[in-house]
C-alpha positions as CSV (number, residue, x, y, z in Angstrom):
1,M,155.7,117.9,173.1
2,D,153.9,119.8,175.8
3,S,150.8,118.6,177.7
4,S,148.4,120.9,175.9
5,A,149.4,119.4,172.5
6,V,149.0,115.9,173.9
7,G,145.5,116.9,175.2
8,K,144.5,118.3,171.9
9,A,145.7,115.1,170.1
10,L,143.8,112.9,172.5
11,I,140.6,114.9,171.9
12,V,141.0,114.6,168.2
13,V,141.6,110.8,168.4
14,G,138.7,110.4,170.7
15,L,136.3,112.3,168.4
16,L,137.6,110.1,165.5
17,V,136.9,106.9,167.5
18,V,133.4,108.1,168.3
19,A,132.7,108.9,164.6
20,V,134.0,105.5,163.5
21,G,131.9,103.8,166.1
22,A,128.8,105.6,165.1
23,V,129.3,104.6,161.4
24,L,129.8,101.0,162.4
25,L,126.7,101.0,164.5
26,L,124.7,102.4,161.7
27,G,125.6,99.6,159.4
28,G,128.7,100.7,157.6
29,L,129.3,103.0,154.7
30,P,127.9,102.9,151.2
31,G,130.4,100.9,149.2
32,D,130.7,98.1,151.6
33,I,130.2,94.7,149.8
34,A,127.8,92.2,151.2
35,V,126.6,89.0,149.5
36,K,123.9,86.8,151.0
37,R,122.9,83.6,149.2
38,G,121.2,80.8,151.1
39,N,123.5,79.7,153.8
40,F,126.4,81.7,152.4
41,R,127.3,85.1,153.7
42,F,130.3,87.2,152.5
43,S,131.0,90.7,153.6
44,F,133.9,93.0,152.7
45,P,133.8,96.5,154.2
46,L,135.7,98.2,151.5
47,A,134.5,101.8,152.1
48,T,134.8,101.3,155.9
49,C,138.4,100.1,155.5
50,L,139.3,103.1,153.4
51,A,137.7,105.5,155.8
52,L,139.4,104.0,158.8
53,S,142.7,104.1,157.0
54,L,142.3,107.8,156.2
55,L,141.2,108.7,159.7
56,L,144.1,106.8,161.3
57,T,146.6,108.3,158.9
58,L,145.3,111.8,159.8
59,A,145.3,111.0,163.5
60,L,148.9,109.7,163.4
61,A,150.0,112.7,161.3
62,L,148.6,115.0,163.9
63,L,150.3,113.1,166.7
64,N,153.7,113.1,165.0
65,R,153.7,116.8,164.3
66,R,156.2,118.7,166.3
């Protein structure tokens, strides 16, 4: 793998990290489950987990291309 391919892969991964960070700062994605009742709070970020999985799969596929 030459240095230009590594540079492009790092740029893509960096942009993905920025996008995921922005989504998390804005409160998650629609589809995340949050239950608040009295002193009980349960949260399961289902849509966020799926989006992260998809983005990481794409990033790793780009990195493993030869």
